[in-house]
C-alpha angles and dihedrals in degrees: 000000000000127000093262092052092045092052093048093047091048090053090054092048092048092051091052091047092051089049090057096261098305122070129206122236118203124252141242112333099189091046092058094041089055091051087058092052105269117146122213106188087135137096088240089062111187091355088074086076088067085068102033107031117002092163089064090057090054090049091055092047088055091050090055092048089052088051091057107267118165092186126046115200114209128237093250099098093110095020106113133160093236089049093052093043090054087059090058097259120140123244089253092052092047093052091046090056091052090051089047091057089061094040092053091055094044092049091049091048093048093045092049094045092049089055099047109029094082088073111062091186096064093085098230125135128205100264126229122228118232115197107221118228109185121208123262087258090060089059091049088055091207100111093259092132082076095051108028089223102141099153134264094279095062116097137158093276094053092047091051090049090051095050100035106085094039089051091050093050096045093046089048090057089067106240117170094235138017110225117201104193139199093003106179106190152031089245094062091041089056091048092052095047092049091046093052089054095045092050092042091225113195096193117096111252135205127204115201123186134212119228129188099186104033092241108064141031111270090262088063092250119133116256091235089070092051096044093048087064092049095045090065092057126088089189095068113073100168136038130183154116131292135175094016123122115276093239090068097051105082094051092047093050089054091047092049092048088062094047105044146024092213120114112268125230125188128183110160127185122253092273093263112126122233115224100206094193098046090034094222136119116245121214118292131249091199125008109138113116090223090059090060093057093059092038091052090057090053092047092049091050090049090057111274114145097186123039131178144122138274132192118007094009120118144195086276089059092050093046090056092047091049093048091048099050100030103023088233168124 
């Protein structure tokens, strides 16, 4: 591990230590943007706000910091170069929007920290910024991040080609972490791990999987296959689960603890189920913010080192998680 990687990893470790051993990830970005009036009838989903209303993204980042987040995830989940190009933007404009997603989070973090760090009793930590890298399925916008069915013509090389330039731009914007999210399969896991090596990325990465049954990756593959790929990588510091129902999380943490020595992150959705074809949310199995506080304690005790929320969770959710596992703010 080089000096840059050591420094970045140390920063992550220090943040977790200051948080009491378990850090808090923020919650659903699109959910909160919609509450403030944003509309996402667009294949770019929440990333359309990078074009239409970037100040609203910063506002939501600040709300999550106020709620107690130690990790801010950027608005780049569905922000891809092909997606922006299809909207008629130039390559330069597309790359600038990716950079902006990181800058908005960094600016929010720095502004918030400048305002609160004079009072050591307030319980806040200087948050880290995680640059979101959505799966190939997120770009397709057809729900395939929850199936892993990308078609017969997609292989490791094509997935690396898809992710490469976005990874380069996001890493160049100096986030603290690279967050690969809702990864559905061993194939895409392999592509990411190889790409991190080829690009010699010095920023700690996390790879979080989707799961539709609480036992397997969304592709149906066993997690042991996926984690065996990750365990060989020094570039990936964190593994976990995102945008899966809360009831699956505890069992998956325990499973992952047996399969890897990497840090474990979990940030489930509210329990509502996304129908990718109909593009609607189906009724929840767990969506009360107060439920997440008690669940977070269980997840921490099972071995999770980072806990937050994904789709349909809010600053209220994150506040309850933060209060539960840190007793503050």
